[in-house]
C-alpha positions as CSV (number, residue, x, y, z in Angstrom):
1,X,-20.9,13.9,38.6
2,X,-22.6,12.2,41.6
3,X,-22.9,9.0,39.6
4,X,-19.2,8.7,39.1
5,X,-16.2,8.0,41.4
6,X,-13.3,10.4,41.4
7,X,-10.7,8.9,39.0
8,X,-7.1,8.5,40.1
9,X,-4.6,11.0,38.9
10,X,-2.8,8.5,36.7
11,X,-6.0,7.3,35.0
12,X,-7.0,10.9,34.3
13,X,-3.6,11.7,33.0
14,X,-3.5,8.7,30.8
15,X,-6.9,9.5,29.3
16,X,-6.1,13.1,28.7
17,X,-2.7,12.3,27.0
18,X,-4.2,9.5,24.9
19,X,-7.2,11.6,23.8
20,X,-5.0,14.6,22.9
21,X,-2.6,12.3,21.0
22,X,-5.5,10.7,19.0
23,X,-6.9,14.1,18.2
24,X,-3.5,15.4,17.1
25,X,-3.2,12.4,14.8
26,X,-6.6,13.0,13.4
27,X,-5.9,16.6,12.6
28,X,-2.6,15.6,11.0
29,X,-4.5,13.2,8.7
30,X,-7.0,15.9,7.7
31,X,-4.0,18.2,6.9
32,X,-2.5,15.5,4.7
33,X,-5.8,15.1,2.9
34,X,-6.1,18.8,2.2
35,X,-2.4,19.0,1.1
36,X,-2.8,16.2,-1.4
37,X,-6.1,17.6,-2.8
38,X,-4.3,20.9,-3.3
39,X,-1.5,19.2,-5.1
40,X,-3.9,17.4,-7.4
41,X,-5.6,20.7,-8.3
42,X,-2.2,22.4,-9.0
43,X,-1.2,19.4,-11.1
44,X,-4.4,19.6,-13.2
45,X,-4.0,23.4,-13.6
46,X,-0.3,22.9,-14.7
47,X,-1.4,21.4,-18.0
48,X,-2.5,24.8,-19.3
49,X,0.0,26.9,-17.4
50,X,2.5,29.2,-19.2
51,X,5.9,27.8,-20.2
52,X,8.7,28.1,-17.7
53,X,12.5,28.2,-18.4
54,X,13.7,24.7,-17.8
55,X,17.2,26.0,-16.7
56,X,15.6,27.8,-13.8
57,X,13.7,24.8,-12.4
58,X,15.8,21.9,-13.6
59,X,17.9,21.4,-10.5
60,X,15.6,23.0,-7.9
61,X,12.0,22.5,-8.9
62,X,9.3,23.8,-6.6
63,X,8.1,21.3,-4.0
64,X,4.4,22.0,-4.6
65,X,4.6,22.9,-8.3
66,X,4.8,21.2,-11.7
67,X,6.5,23.5,-14.2
68,X,5.4,23.2,-17.9
69,X,8.6,23.2,-19.9
70,X,9.8,22.8,-23.5
71,X,13.2,21.3,-24.1
72,X,15.4,19.9,-27.0
73,X,17.7,16.9,-26.9
74,X,18.4,13.5,-28.3
75,X,17.0,10.2,-27.1
76,X,19.3,7.4,-26.0
77,X,17.3,5.0,-28.1
78,X,19.2,1.9,-26.9
79,X,18.6,2.6,-23.2
80,X,14.9,2.2,-22.6
81,X,13.3,1.3,-19.3
82,X,9.9,-0.2,-18.7
83,X,7.7,0.0,-15.6
84,X,5.8,-3.2,-15.5
85,X,2.1,-3.3,-14.7
86,X,1.4,0.3,-13.6
87,X,-2.3,-0.4,-12.9
88,X,-3.9,1.0,-16.0
89,X,-6.2,-1.9,-17.0
90,X,-6.6,-5.6,-16.9
91,X,-4.8,-6.1,-20.3
92,X,-1.4,-5.3,-18.8
93,X,1.2,-3.1,-20.4
94,X,4.2,-1.0,-19.5
95,X,5.1,2.6,-18.9
96,X,8.0,3.6,-21.1
97,X,10.9,5.8,-20.0
98,X,13.7,7.0,-22.2
99,X,16.8,9.1,-21.2
100,X,17.2,12.3,-23.1
101,X,20.6,13.9,-23.6
102,X,20.4,17.7,-23.5
103,X,22.9,20.1,-25.0
104,X,25.8,21.5,-23.0
105,X,25.2,19.3,-19.9
106,X,26.3,15.9,-18.8
107,X,23.0,15.2,-17.0
108,X,20.3,13.1,-18.5
109,X,16.6,13.8,-18.3
110,X,14.3,10.8,-18.0
111,X,11.3,11.2,-20.3
112,X,8.0,9.4,-19.5
113,X,6.8,8.5,-23.0
114,X,3.4,7.2,-21.6
115,X,1.6,3.9,-21.2
116,X,1.8,1.3,-23.8
117,X,-1.2,-1.1,-23.5
118,X,-0.8,-4.8,-23.6
119,X,-3.0,-7.3,-25.5
120,X,-3.9,-9.5,-22.5
121,X,-1.6,-12.3,-23.5
122,X,1.2,-11.5,-21.1
123,X,3.6,-10.6,-23.9
124,X,5.4,-7.3,-23.9
125,X,3.9,-4.8,-26.3
126,X,6.0,-3.8,-29.3
127,X,7.9,-0.6,-28.7
128,X,7.6,2.0,-31.6
129,X,10.8,3.3,-33.1
130,X,12.3,6.4,-31.6
131,X,13.8,9.3,-33.6
132,X,17.6,9.3,-33.6
133,X,17.9,13.0,-34.4
134,X,17.3,15.9,-32.1
135,X,13.7,16.4,-30.9
136,X,11.8,19.2,-29.2
137,X,9.6,17.9,-26.4
138,X,7.1,19.6,-24.1
139,X,5.3,18.5,-21.0
140,X,5.3,18.7,-17.2
141,X,8.4,18.5,-15.1
142,X,7.1,16.0,-12.4
143,X,8.5,13.8,-9.6
144,X,9.4,10.2,-10.5
145,X,6.8,7.5,-9.7
146,X,6.9,6.1,-6.1
147,X,9.2,3.3,-5.3
148,X,8.9,0.4,-2.9
149,X,10.7,-2.7,-1.7
150,X,11.8,-4.9,-4.5
151,X,12.5,-8.6,-3.8
152,X,15.9,-9.6,-5.0
153,X,17.4,-6.2,-4.9
154,X,18.3,-4.0,-7.9
155,X,16.5,-5.6,-10.9
156,X,18.2,-3.3,-13.4
157,X,21.7,-4.5,-12.4
158,X,20.7,-8.1,-13.0
159,X,19.6,-7.5,-16.6
160,X,22.1,-7.3,-19.5
161,X,19.8,-6.3,-22.3
162,X,17.6,-3.3,-23.0
163,X,14.8,-2.5,-22.6
164,X,15.2,-3.2,-18.9
165,X,12.1,-3.8,-16.9
166,X,11.1,-3.6,-13.2
167,X,8.1,-3.2,-11.0
168,X,9.6,0.0,-9.6
169,X,11.7,2.7,-11.3
170,X,14.2,4.1,-8.9
171,X,16.0,7.1,-10.4
172,X,19.1,6.3,-8.3
173,X,19.3,2.8,-9.8
174,X,18.8,4.2,-13.3
175,X,21.6,6.7,-12.9
176,X,23.9,4.0,-11.6
177,X,22.9,1.8,-14.5
178,X,23.6,4.5,-17.1
179,X,26.7,5.8,-15.2
180,X,25.3,9.3,-15.7
181,X,23.7,11.8,-13.4
182,X,19.9,12.4,-13.8
183,X,17.9,15.5,-13.1
184,X,15.8,15.2,-9.9
185,X,12.5,15.0,-11.9
186,X,11.4,13.6,-15.2
187,X,9.4,15.0,-18.1
188,X,5.9,13.7,-18.5
189,X,5.0,14.4,-22.2
190,X,1.9,16.2,-23.2
191,X,-0.9,14.0,-24.7
192,X,-0.7,13.5,-28.4
193,X,-3.7,12.0,-30.3
194,X,-1.3,10.7,-33.0
195,X,0.8,8.8,-30.6
196,X,0.4,5.1,-29.7
197,X,1.2,6.0,-26.1
198,X,-1.6,6.6,-23.6
199,X,-0.7,9.8,-21.7
200,X,-3.1,10.3,-18.8
201,X,-0.6,11.5,-16.2
202,X,-1.6,12.1,-12.6
203,X,0.0,12.1,-9.2
204,X,0.1,8.6,-7.8
205,X,-1.7,8.6,-4.5
206,X,-3.2,5.2,-5.1
207,X,-1.8,3.8,-1.9
208,X,-3.0,6.8,0.2
209,X,-5.5,9.0,-1.5
210,X,-7.1,12.0,0.3
211,X,-10.2,10.0,1.1
212,X,-8.2,7.4,3.0
213,X,-6.5,10.1,5.0
214,X,-10.0,11.3,6.1
215,X,-11.0,7.8,7.0
216,X,-8.0,7.5,9.2
217,X,-8.8,10.9,10.8
218,X,-12.3,9.6,11.7
219,X,-10.7,6.5,13.2
220,X,-8.3,8.6,15.4
221,X,-11.1,10.9,16.5
222,X,-13.1,7.8,17.4
223,X,-10.3,6.5,19.5
224,X,-10.2,9.8,21.4
225,X,-13.9,9.6,22.1
226,X,-13.5,5.9,23.2
227,X,-10.8,6.8,25.7
228,X,-13.1,9.3,27.4
229,X,-16.0,6.9,27.4
230,X,-13.8,4.2,28.8
231,X,-12.7,6.4,31.7
232,X,-16.4,7.2,32.5
233,X,-17.5,3.6,32.3
234,X,-14.7,2.4,34.6
235,X,-15.4,5.1,37.2
236,X,-19.2,4.9,37.2
237,X,-20.6,4.2,40.7
238,X,-22.3,0.9,41.1
239,X,-25.3,0.3,43.3
240,X,-25.1,-2.1,46.3
241,X,-25.1,-5.7,45.5
242,X,-28.3,-7.6,46.3
243,X,-27.9,-10.5,48.7
C-alpha cells in the first residue's frame, strides 16, 4: 500500500457502505430471478398435476402454487370483458374473460377463456356464443394479469355496453362493475384443440423476466467494484511535479 495515501475515515466509510449496499441489491436481484424461474417451473408442472378440491383453495390459494381444479357453474353470458392487445402477435386481438356463477355461493369466478386473434384490420374479433346452461370447466387457478396505470381512470365504469374492454383488467374494478364479489384468482381454461380460443397460458413476467433481474444484479455488482476502484484512484500517491 506504499503507492496509496491513507484515506480519510469518512471516505472509507462511504465506500464500504456503498459497496455493501450495491452487493446487497445485486444478491436480491439474483434471488428474484431464482424465485421467478421456480414459479415458471411450478406453473409448467401444474398442467399435469392431480386435481385439487376447489373449495379448499378458492379463498386461500397457495402463494407459490397453481392448483388444477374442476368446477361447475353458469356463465354470465351478457357480462363479458376483453383485455385489449395482450401482446400475442402483430394481428391484434383480445383476451376474453367471462364471470362464472357457482352453485351455493354469491361469489363469481372470472374465467379466462383464452386469446381471440384479430385479423389485422383493427376490428374486434367476433365472439363465439357461450352456453347458457350449466358447464363443467377445468384448468389452473391462477393470479389475475398484472395491472398498471390507466389514463382516464376506471375504463369499465365509463362504458355502458358489454363486452367491456380495457388495456388492464383490475379484478377490483370488475367486482365493482358487477356489484358482486370475486374470488381472488381466476380460472385459466385448459387448451382445447376444438376451441377457437388460443390458450397458451403462462405467468406474465414480460416487464421483468428472470434474465433482466440477472442483468440488474451484474449492474449492481459493477457499481460495488467501481466504488472500490474510485477510492483507490482518488488516494493513489502522485509523483512530484516537474518544474
